[in-house]
Gaussian input, Z-matrix of N, CA and C with variables (Angstrom, degrees):
# hf/3-21g

backbone

0 1
 N
 C     1     B1
 C     2     B2     1     A1
 N     3     B3     2     A2     1     D1
 C     4     B4     3     A3     2     D2
 C     5     B5     4     A4     3     D3
 N     6     B6     5     A5     4     D4
 C     7     B7     6     A6     5     D5
 C     8     B8     7     A7     6     D6
 N     9     B9     8     A8     7     D7
 C    10    B10     9     A9     8     D8
 C    11    B11    10    A10     9     D9
 N    12    B12    11    A11    10    D10
 C    13    B13    12    A12    11    D11
 C    14    B14    13    A13    12    D12
 N    15    B15    14    A14    13    D13
 C    16    B16    15    A15    14    D14
 C    17    B17    16    A16    15    D15
 N    18    B18    17    A17    16    D16
 C    19    B19    18    A18    17    D17
 C    20    B20    19    A19    18    D18
 N    21    B21    20    A20    19    D19
 C    22    B22    21    A21    20    D20
 C    23    B23    22    A22    21    D21
 N    24    B24    23    A23    22    D22
 C    25    B25    24    A24    23    D23
 C    26    B26    25    A25    24    D24
 N    27    B27    26    A26    25    D25
 C    28    B28    27    A27    26    D26
 C    29    B29    28    A28    27    D27
 N    30    B30    29    A29    28    D28
 C    31    B31    30    A30    29    D29
 C    32    B32    31    A31    30    D30
 N    33    B33    32    A32    31    D31
 C    34    B34    33    A33    32    D32
 C    35    B35    34    A34    33    D33
 N    36    B36    35    A35    34    D34
 C    37    B37    36    A36    35    D35
 C    38    B38    37    A37    36    D36
 N    39    B39    38    A38    37    D37
 C    40    B40    39    A39    38    D38
 C    41    B41    40    A40    39    D39
 N    42    B42    41    A41    40    D40
 C    43    B43    42    A42    41    D41
 C    44    B44    43    A43    42    D42
 N    45    B45    44    A44    43    D43
 C    46    B46    45    A45    44    D44
 C    47    B47    46    A46    45    D45
 N    48    B48    47    A47    46    D46
 C    49    B49    48    A48    47    D47
 C    50    B50    49    A49    48    D48
 N    51    B51    50    A50    49    D49
 C    52    B52    51    A51    50    D50
 C    53    B53    52    A52    51    D51
 N    54    B54    53    A53    52    D52
 C    55    B55    54    A54    53    D53
 C    56    B56    55    A55    54    D54
 N    57    B57    56    A56    55    D55
 C    58    B58    57    A57    56    D56
 C    59    B59    58    A58    57    D57
 N    60    B60    59    A59    58    D58
 C    61    B61    60    A60    59    D59
 C    62    B62    61    A61    60    D60
 N    63    B63    62    A62    61    D61
 C    64    B64    63    A63    62    D62
 C    65    B65    64    A64    63    D63
 N    66    B66    65    A65    64    D64
 C    67    B67    66    A66    65    D65
 C    68    B68    67    A67    66    D66
 N    69    B69    68    A68    67    D67
 C    70    B70    69    A69    68    D68
 C    71    B71    70    A70    69    D69
 N    72    B72    71    A71    70    D70
 C    73    B73    72    A72    71    D71
 C    74    B74    73    A73    72    D72
 N    75    B75    74    A74    73    D73
 C    76    B76    75    A75    74    D74
 C    77    B77    76    A76    75    D75
 N    78    B78    77    A77    76    D76
 C    79    B79    78    A78    77    D77
 C    80    B80    79    A79    78    D78
 N    81    B81    80    A80    79    D79
 C    82    B82    81    A81    80    D80
 C    83    B83    82    A82    81    D81
 N    84    B84    83    A83    82    D82
 C    85    B85    84    A84    83    D83
 C    86    B86    85    A85    84    D84
 N    87    B87    86    A86    85    D85
 C    88    B88    87    A87    86    D86
 C    89    B89    88    A88    87    D87
 N    90    B90    89    A89    88    D88
 C    91    B91    90    A90    89    D89
 C    92    B92    91    A91    90    D90
 N    93    B93    92    A92    91    D91
 C    94    B94    93    A93    92    D92
 C    95    B95    94    A94    93    D93
 N    96    B96    95    A95    94    D94
 C    97    B97    96    A96    95    D95
 C    98    B98    97    A97    96    D96
 N    99    B99    98    A98    97    D97
 C   100   B100    99    A99    98    D98
 C   101   B101   100   A100    99    D99
 N   102   B102   101   A101   100   D100
 C   103   B103   102   A102   101   D101
 C   104   B104   103   A103   102   D102
 N   105   B105   104   A104   103   D103
 C   106   B106   105   A105   104   D104
 C   107   B107   106   A106   105   D105
 N   108   B108   107   A107   106   D106
 C   109   B109   108   A108   107   D107
 C   110   B110   109   A109   108   D108
 N   111   B111   110   A110   109   D109
 C   112   B112   111   A111   110   D110
 C   113   B113   112   A112   111   D111
 N   114   B114   113   A113   112   D112
 C   115   B115   114   A114   113   D113
 C   116   B116   115   A115   114   D114
 N   117   B117   116   A116   115   D115
 C   118   B118   117   A117   116   D116
 C   119   B119   118   A118   117   D117
 N   120   B120   119   A119   118   D118
 C   121   B121   120   A120   119   D119
 C   122   B122   121   A121   120   D120
 N   123   B123   122   A122   121   D121
 C   124   B124   123   A123   122   D122
 C   125   B125   124   A124   123   D123
 N   126   B126   125   A125   124   D124
 C   127   B127   126   A126   125   D125
 C   128   B128   127   A127   126   D126
 N   129   B129   128   A128   127   D127
 C   130   B130   129   A129   128   D128
 C   131   B131   130   A130   129   D129
 N   132   B132   131   A131   130   D130
 C   133   B133   132   A132   131   D131
 C   134   B134   133   A133   132   D132
 N   135   B135   134   A134   133   D133
 C   136   B136   135   A135   134   D134
 C   137   B137   136   A136   135   D135
 N   138   B138   137   A137   136   D136
 C   139   B139   138   A138   137   D137
 C   140   B140   139   A139   138   D138
 N   141   B141   140   A140   139   D139
 C   142   B142   141   A141   140   D140
 C   143   B143   142   A142   141   D141
 N   144   B144   143   A143   142   D142
 C   145   B145   144   A144   143   D143
 C   146   B146   145   A145   144   D144
 N   147   B147   146   A146   145   D145
 C   148   B148   147   A147   146   D146
 C   149   B149   148   A148   147   D147
 N   150   B150   149   A149   148   D148
 C   151   B151   150   A150   149   D149
 C   152   B152   151   A151   150   D150
 N   153   B153   152   A152   151   D151
 C   154   B154   153   A153   152   D152
 C   155   B155   154   A154   153   D153
 N   156   B156   155   A155   154   D154
 C   157   B157   156   A156   155   D155
 C   158   B158   157   A157   156   D156
 N   159   B159   158   A158   157   D157
 C   160   B160   159   A159   158   D158
 C   161   B161   160   A160   159   D159
 N   162   B162   161   A161   160   D160
 C   163   B163   162   A162   161   D161
 C   164   B164   163   A163   162   D162
 N   165   B165   164   A164   163   D163
 C   166   B166   165   A165   164   D164
 C   167   B167   166   A166   165   D165
 N   168   B168   167   A167   166   D166
 C   169   B169   168   A168   167   D167
 C   170   B170   169   A169   168   D168
 N   171   B171   170   A170   169   D169
 C   172   B172   171   A171   170   D170
 C   173   B173   172   A172   171   D171
 N   174   B174   173   A173   172   D172
 C   175   B175   174   A174   173   D173
 C   176   B176   175   A175   174   D174
 N   177   B177   176   A176   175   D175
 C   178   B178   177   A177   176   D176
 C   179   B179   178   A178   177   D177
 N   180   B180   179   A179   178   D178
 C   181   B181   180   A180   179   D179
 C   182   B182   181   A181   180   D180
 N   183   B183   182   A182   181   D181
 C   184   B184   183   A183   182   D182
 C   185   B185   184   A184   183   D183
 N   186   B186   185   A185   184   D184
 C   187   B187   186   A186   185   D185
 C   188   B188   187   A187   186   D186
 N   189   B189   188   A188   187   D187
 C   190   B190   189   A189   188   D188
 C   191   B191   190   A190   189   D189
 N   192   B192   191   A191   190   D190
 C   193   B193   192   A192   191   D191
 C   194   B194   193   A193   192   D192
 N   195   B195   194   A194   193   D193
 C   196   B196   195   A195   194   D194
 C   197   B197   196   A196   195   D195
 N   198   B198   197   A197   196   D196
 C   199   B199   198   A198   197   D197
 C   200   B200   199   A199   198   D198
 N   201   B201   200   A200   199   D199
 C   202   B202   201   A201   200   D200
 C   203   B203   202   A202   201   D201
 N   204   B204   203   A203   202   D202
 C   205   B205   204   A204   203   D203
 C   206   B206   205   A205   204   D204
 N   207   B207   206   A206   205   D205
 C   208   B208   207   A207   206   D206
 C   209   B209   208   A208   207   D207
 N   210   B210   209   A209   208   D208
 C   211   B211   210   A210   209   D209
 C   212   B212   211   A211   210   D210
 N   213   B213   212   A212   211   D211
 C   214   B214   213   A213   212   D212
 C   215   B215   214   A214   213   D213
 N   216   B216   215   A215   214   D214
 C   217   B217   216   A216   215   D215
 C   218   B218   217   A217   216   D216
 N   219   B219   218   A218   217   D217
 C   220   B220   219   A219   218   D218
 C   221   B221   220   A220   219   D219
 N   222   B222   221   A221   220   D220
 C   223   B223   222   A222   221   D221
 C   224   B224   223   A223   222   D222
 N   225   B225   224   A224   223   D223
 C   226   B226   225   A225   224   D224
 C   227   B227   226   A226   225   D225
 N   228   B228   227   A227   226   D226
 C   229   B229   228   A228   227   D227
 C   230   B230   229   A229   228   D228
 N   231   B231   230   A230   229   D229
 C   232   B232   231   A231   230   D230
 C   233   B233   232   A232   231   D231
 N   234   B234   233   A233   232   D232
 C   235   B235   234   A234   233   D233
 C   236   B236   235   A235   234   D234
 N   237   B237   236   A236   235   D235
 C   238   B238   237   A237   236   D236
 C   239   B239   238   A238   237   D237
 N   240   B240   239   A239   238   D238
 C   241   B241   240   A240   239   D239
 C   242   B242   241   A241   240   D240
 N   243   B243   242   A242   241   D241
 C   244   B244   243   A243   242   D242
 C   245   B245   244   A244   243   D243
 N   246   B246   245   A245   244   D244
 C   247   B247   246   A246   245   D245
 C   248   B248   247   A247   246   D246
 N   249   B249   248   A248   247   D247
 C   250   B250   249   A249   248   D248
 C   251   B251   250   A250   249   D249
 N   252   B252   251   A251   250   D250
 C   253   B253   252   A252   251   D251
 C   254   B254   253   A253   252   D252
 N   255   B255   254   A254   253   D253
 C   256   B256   255   A255   254   D254
 C   257   B257   256   A256   255   D255
 N   258   B258   257   A257   256   D256
 C   259   B259   258   A258   257   D257
 C   260   B260   259   A259   258   D258
 N   261   B261   260   A260   259   D259
 C   262   B262   261   A261   260   D260
 C   263   B263   262   A262   261   D261

   B1=1.4102
   B2=1.5638
   B3=1.3486
   B4=1.4851
   B5=1.5597
   B6=1.2031
   B7=1.5110
   B8=1.4902
   B9=1.3050
   B10=1.4121
   B11=1.5007
   B12=1.3929
   B13=1.4837
   B14=1.5724
   B15=1.2859
   B16=1.5703
   B17=1.5350
   B18=1.4195
   B19=1.4536
   B20=1.5262
   B21=1.3331
   B22=1.6204
   B23=1.5785
   B24=1.2179
   B25=1.4580
   B26=1.6065
   B27=1.3165
   B28=1.4414
   B29=1.5176
   B30=1.4490
   B31=1.4455
   B32=1.5837
   B33=1.3181
   B34=1.4421
   B35=1.4892
   B36=1.3683
   B37=1.4634
   B38=1.5265
   B39=1.2835
   B40=1.4358
   B41=1.5674
   B42=1.3279
   B43=1.4116
   B44=1.6075
   B45=1.2270
   B46=1.5545
   B47=1.5914
   B48=1.2077
   B49=1.5097
   B50=1.5559
   B51=1.3926
   B52=1.4382
   B53=1.5458
   B54=1.3248
   B55=1.4575
   B56=1.5629
   B57=1.3764
   B58=1.4030
   B59=1.5207
   B60=1.3016
   B61=1.4184
   B62=1.5133
   B63=1.2665
   B64=1.4665
   B65=1.5423
   B66=1.3208
   B67=1.5252
   B68=1.5237
   B69=1.3992
   B70=1.4303
   B71=1.5589
   B72=1.3298
   B73=1.4463
   B74=1.4826
   B75=1.4107
   B76=1.4695
   B77=1.5962
   B78=1.3332
   B79=1.4527
   B80=1.5194
   B81=1.1789
   B82=1.4687
   B83=1.5516
   B84=1.3006
   B85=1.4725
   B86=1.6381
   B87=1.2158
   B88=1.4834
   B89=1.4591
   B90=1.4490
   B91=1.4643
   B92=1.5290
   B93=1.2992
   B94=1.4993
   B95=1.6145
   B96=1.3745
   B97=1.5251
   B98=1.5114
   B99=1.3205
   B100=1.4400
   B101=1.5668
   B102=1.2910
   B103=1.6483
   B104=1.4986
   B105=1.4031
   B106=1.3610
   B107=1.6207
   B108=1.3045
   B109=1.5135
   B110=1.5541
   B111=1.3289
   B112=1.5306
   B113=1.5685
   B114=1.3082
   B115=1.4539
   B116=1.4939
   B117=1.3992
   B118=1.5283
   B119=1.5721
   B120=1.3469
   B121=1.4089
   B122=1.5230
   B123=1.2506
   B124=1.5317
   B125=1.5443
   B126=1.2762
   B127=1.4930
   B128=1.5204
   B129=1.3325
   B130=1.4806
   B131=1.5433
   B132=1.3632
   B133=1.5201
   B134=1.4729
   B135=1.3613
   B136=1.4423
   B137=1.5090
   B138=1.3301
   B139=1.3788
   B140=1.5524
   B141=1.3349
   B142=1.4613
   B143=1.4352
   B144=1.3313
   B145=1.4648
   B146=1.4417
   B147=1.3133
   B148=1.5181
   B149=1.5447
   B150=1.4514
   B151=1.4535
   B152=1.4526
   B153=1.2717
   B154=1.4393
   B155=1.5225
   B156=1.3021
   B157=1.4821
   B158=1.5805
   B159=1.2848
   B160=1.3668
   B161=1.5725
   B162=1.2931
   B163=1.4762
   B164=1.5913
   B165=1.3294
   B166=1.5319
   B167=1.4950
   B168=1.3156
   B169=1.5145
   B170=1.5495
   B171=1.3725
   B172=1.4714
   B173=1.5268
   B174=1.2963
   B175=1.4517
   B176=1.5322
   B177=1.2233
   B178=1.4678
   B179=1.4973
   B180=1.3007
   B181=1.5200
   B182=1.5341
   B183=1.4349
   B184=1.3884
   B185=1.5334
   B186=1.2785
   B187=1.3909
   B188=1.5477
   B189=1.3017
   B190=1.3889
   B191=1.5353
   B192=1.3655
   B193=1.4125
   B194=1.5794
   B195=1.3520
   B196=1.4760
   B197=1.5592
   B198=1.2780
   B199=1.5760
   B200=1.5391
   B201=1.3528
   B202=1.3871
   B203=1.6016
   B204=1.3121
   B205=1.4017
   B206=1.5522
   B207=1.3346
   B208=1.5093
   B209=1.5572
   B210=1.2513
   B211=1.4292
   B212=1.5075
   B213=1.3392
   B214=1.4127
   B215=1.5051
   B216=1.3427
   B217=1.3973
   B218=1.6054
   B219=1.2880
   B220=1.4482
   B221=1.4522
   B222=1.2881
   B223=1.4392
   B224=1.5165
   B225=1.3104
   B226=1.5100
   B227=1.5719
   B228=1.2920
   B229=1.4990
   B230=1.4221
   B231=1.2913
   B232=1.4099
   B233=1.6526
   B234=1.3183
   B235=1.5464
   B236=1.4609
   B237=1.3358
   B238=1.4710
   B239=1.4008
   B240=1.2716
   B241=1.5431
   B242=1.4593
   B243=1.2618
   B244=1.4864
   B245=1.5962
   B246=1.3102
   B247=1.4920
   B248=1.5571
   B249=1.2789
   B250=1.5647
   B251=1.6868
   B252=1.2326
   B253=1.5211
   B254=1.4087
   B255=1.3576
   B256=1.4641
   B257=1.4448
   B258=1.3173
   B259=1.4384
   B260=1.5150
   B261=1.2874
   B262=1.4262
   B263=1.5739
   A1=107.38
   A2=110.26
   A3=118.40
   A4=109.04
   A5=114.26
   A6=119.70
   A7=106.06
   A8=117.78
   A9=123.25
   A10=107.09
   A11=115.62
   A12=125.32
   A13=106.00
   A14=112.99
   A15=116.76
   A16=110.60
   A17=115.02
   A18=115.70
   A19=115.26
   A20=114.23
   A21=118.38
   A22=104.78
   A23=125.90
   A24=127.25
   A25=108.23
   A26=118.32
   A27=121.27
   A28=115.43
   A29=109.39
   A30=115.57
   A31=106.01
   A32=116.72
   A33=120.38
   A34=112.09
   A35=111.12
   A36=116.92
   A37=113.90
   A38=117.95
   A39=120.25
   A40=113.92
   A41=117.61
   A42=116.82
   A43=109.20
   A44=116.09
   A45=122.97
   A46=104.59
   A47=112.37
   A48=125.33
   A49=111.20
   A50=116.28
   A51=117.08
   A52=109.66
   A53=118.34
   A54=117.26
   A55=107.46
   A56=114.94
   A57=116.96
   A58=113.62
   A59=118.39
   A60=124.15
   A61=107.35
   A62=120.59
   A63=123.13
   A64=111.75
   A65=113.00
   A66=116.29
   A67=108.17
   A68=116.75
   A69=117.78
   A70=107.81
   A71=116.95
   A72=120.49
   A73=111.74
   A74=114.09
   A75=117.63
   A76=108.24
   A77=113.70
   A78=114.79
   A79=115.21
   A80=123.58
   A81=127.37
   A82=109.80
   A83=113.21
   A84=116.98
   A85=105.06
   A86=120.59
   A87=121.14
   A88=117.17
   A89=112.20
   A90=119.65
   A91=110.32
   A92=119.61
   A93=126.12
   A94=105.13
   A95=111.86
   A96=120.33
   A97=111.02
   A98=113.64
   A99=123.19
   A100=113.77
   A101=110.03
   A102=118.48
   A103=107.33
   A104=114.51
   A105=117.14
   A106=119.35
   A107=108.13
   A108=116.06
   A109=109.58
   A110=115.77
   A111=116.54
   A112=113.39
   A113=114.76
   A114=119.77
   A115=113.86
   A116=111.17
   A117=116.74
   A118=112.89
   A119=117.56
   A120=122.51
   A121=108.17
   A122=121.52
   A123=125.63
   A124=108.78
   A125=122.33
   A126=126.04
   A127=108.37
   A128=122.45
   A129=118.67
   A130=110.92
   A131=112.43
   A132=113.43
   A133=108.48
   A134=120.14
   A135=124.27
   A136=110.71
   A137=116.64
   A138=120.46
   A139=114.23
   A140=114.78
   A141=116.74
   A142=114.63
   A143=117.07
   A144=119.72
   A145=116.02
   A146=115.21
   A147=118.33
   A148=112.83
   A149=114.87
   A150=118.35
   A151=112.31
   A152=121.18
   A153=125.12
   A154=112.09
   A155=117.21
   A156=125.23
   A157=106.01
   A158=121.20
   A159=122.93
   A160=112.37
   A161=121.84
   A162=127.04
   A163=110.97
   A164=114.74
   A165=116.45
   A166=113.06
   A167=111.46
   A168=122.02
   A169=109.54
   A170=113.76
   A171=120.16
   A172=112.40
   A173=115.80
   A174=119.74
   A175=108.99
   A176=118.82
   A177=125.54
   A178=105.59
   A179=124.11
   A180=124.80
   A181=110.39
   A182=118.29
   A183=118.62
   A184=110.46
   A185=120.46
   A186=119.75
   A187=114.90
   A188=120.22
   A189=122.53
   A190=113.93
   A191=119.32
   A192=125.77
   A193=115.75
   A194=112.79
   A195=117.23
   A196=116.82
   A197=112.78
   A198=118.57
   A199=106.88
   A200=121.29
   A201=120.39
   A202=113.82
   A203=114.03
   A204=116.23
   A205=106.27
   A206=118.58
   A207=119.59
   A208=111.27
   A209=121.26
   A210=120.56
   A211=111.26
   A212=119.90
   A213=122.70
   A214=112.17
   A215=115.45
   A216=122.01
   A217=107.57
   A218=119.64
   A219=123.62
   A220=110.77
   A221=120.78
   A222=124.47
   A223=116.34
   A224=110.48
   A225=116.62
   A226=113.66
   A227=113.97
   A228=117.39
   A229=108.28
   A230=119.33
   A231=124.13
   A232=111.99
   A233=112.73
   A234=117.27
   A235=109.61
   A236=117.22
   A237=121.83
   A238=113.63
   A239=119.20
   A240=123.97
   A241=105.43
   A242=120.36
   A243=123.12
   A244=107.96
   A245=118.30
   A246=121.71
   A247=113.19
   A248=111.83
   A249=122.71
   A250=99.17
   A251=115.96
   A252=119.03
   A253=114.28
   A254=119.93
   A255=121.85
   A256=111.66
   A257=120.71
   A258=124.74
   A259=116.55
   A260=115.31
   A261=122.84
   A262=111.29
   D1=138.12
   D2=179.74
   D3=-65.67
   D4=156.81
   D5=178.59
   D6=-66.95
   D7=148.01
   D8=167.57
   D9=-69.45
   D10=141.02
   D11=-176.47
   D12=-60.42
   D13=138.28
   D14=179.98
   D15=-60.79
   D16=-22.93
   D17=-175.13
   D18=-74.95
   D19=-29.35
   D20=-179.02
   D21=-99.15
   D22=-13.89
   D23=-177.24
   D24=-55.11
   D25=-51.13
   D26=-176.11
   D27=-56.07
   D28=-34.36
   D29=-174.08
   D30=-78.37
   D31=-38.07
   D32=-178.61
   D33=-59.12
   D34=-44.10
   D35=-177.09
   D36=-81.36
   D37=8.37
   D38=172.25
   D39=84.49
   D40=19.79
   D41=-172.79
   D42=-97.37
   D43=5.49
   D44=177.99
   D45=-64.77
   D46=146.60
   D47=-175.80
   D48=-29.07
   D49=-80.50
   D50=-174.14
   D51=-121.50
   D52=16.13
   D53=-174.77
   D54=-121.44
   D55=86.76
   D56=178.90
   D57=-74.07
   D58=135.64
   D59=177.32
   D60=-121.70
   D61=102.99
   D62=-178.07
   D63=-101.04
   D64=5.17
   D65=-179.45
   D66=-60.24
   D67=132.92
   D68=169.32
   D69=-78.60
   D70=128.35
   D71=174.67
   D72=-111.76
   D73=136.55
   D74=179.77
   D75=-70.15
   D76=167.85
   D77=178.03
   D78=-60.65
   D79=-36.77
   D80=179.61
   D81=-60.61
   D82=-45.20
   D83=-173.81
   D84=-79.54
   D85=-32.74
   D86=169.86
   D87=-55.97
   D88=-43.73
   D89=177.00
   D90=-68.22
   D91=-37.15
   D92=-178.68
   D93=-61.75
   D94=-47.96
   D95=-178.01
   D96=-59.24
   D97=-47.91
   D98=176.22
   D99=-55.80
   D100=-51.98
   D101=176.25
   D102=-55.11
   D103=-55.86
   D104=177.88
   D105=-50.54
   D106=-51.05
   D107=176.37
   D108=-53.05
   D109=-50.93
   D110=-178.27
   D111=-62.84
   D112=-36.47
   D113=175.82
   D114=-63.66
   D115=-52.18
   D116=-179.12
   D117=-60.28
   D118=-48.54
   D119=-171.76
   D120=-68.74
   D121=-32.92
   D122=177.48
   D123=-63.78
   D124=-26.15
   D125=-177.43
   D126=-98.16
   D127=-2.55
   D128=-177.23
   D129=-89.75
   D130=140.36
   D131=178.22
   D132=-90.69
   D133=-26.27
   D134=174.32
   D135=-89.85
   D136=106.24
   D137=-178.57
   D138=-102.10
   D139=21.67
   D140=174.08
   D141=-61.51
   D142=157.32
   D143=175.29
   D144=-56.76
   D145=-36.79
   D146=-179.06
   D147=-67.84
   D148=-40.28
   D149=175.67
   D150=-66.01
   D151=-43.41
   D152=177.93
   D153=-61.75
   D154=-43.82
   D155=178.79
   D156=-63.86
   D157=-43.96
   D158=179.76
   D159=-61.96
   D160=-46.75
   D161=173.12
   D162=-59.65
   D163=-39.27
   D164=178.52
   D165=-65.72
   D166=-41.62
   D167=178.35
   D168=-58.24
   D169=-50.83
   D170=179.64
   D171=-59.88
   D172=-38.82
   D173=177.88
   D174=-64.85
   D175=-51.53
   D176=-175.01
   D177=-63.96
   D178=-42.30
   D179=179.76
   D180=-61.76
   D181=-42.19
   D182=176.68
   D183=-67.60
   D184=-46.10
   D185=177.13
   D186=-61.98
   D187=-28.51
   D188=171.88
   D189=-67.71
   D190=-24.14
   D191=173.05
   D192=-88.83
   D193=8.48
   D194=173.32
   D195=104.65
   D196=-6.63
   D197=-178.27
   D198=-72.38
   D199=129.02
   D200=173.93
   D201=-134.70
   D202=12.55
   D203=176.47
   D204=-86.38
   D205=123.85
   D206=-173.97
   D207=-71.18
   D208=-21.66
   D209=175.99
   D210=-76.10
   D211=-40.02
   D212=174.89
   D213=-66.62
   D214=-41.30
   D215=178.93
   D216=-58.41
   D217=-54.95
   D218=-179.06
   D219=-59.25
   D220=-44.85
   D221=179.71
   D222=-59.13
   D223=-44.98
   D224=174.25
   D225=-63.91
   D226=-39.26
   D227=178.54
   D228=-66.57
   D229=-48.59
   D230=-176.84
   D231=-62.75
   D232=-35.79
   D233=176.63
   D234=-58.92
   D235=-46.79
   D236=178.66
   D237=-68.20
   D238=-32.03
   D239=178.25
   D240=-68.76
   D241=-48.99
   D242=-175.04
   D243=-64.48
   D244=-42.15
   D245=172.67
   D246=-52.72
   D247=-46.30
   D248=-168.87
   D249=-72.55
   D250=-41.29
   D251=178.08
   D252=-66.85
   D253=-36.01
   D254=177.87
   D255=-72.59
   D256=-30.61
   D257=175.76
   D258=-69.75
   D259=-25.50
   D260=-174.95
   D261=-69.62

């Protein structure tokens, strides 16, 4: 299995500001989360730390609820990102 990207690893381990995620994820789900994060952030125009963290948290939240399809994880994260961007 490829290493989980360094950019999502802190969020998976619960080191995100005020959003602890202590869910244990299996290797398949971790890889799906990493792939989704890479896909989602590559499409984002806002590359601020806040926007990236928001997308990571959305991916982790969906994975915590059992989703492990990287395309669905990325799509859900981006849908939330676009809604947030439109409201700003």
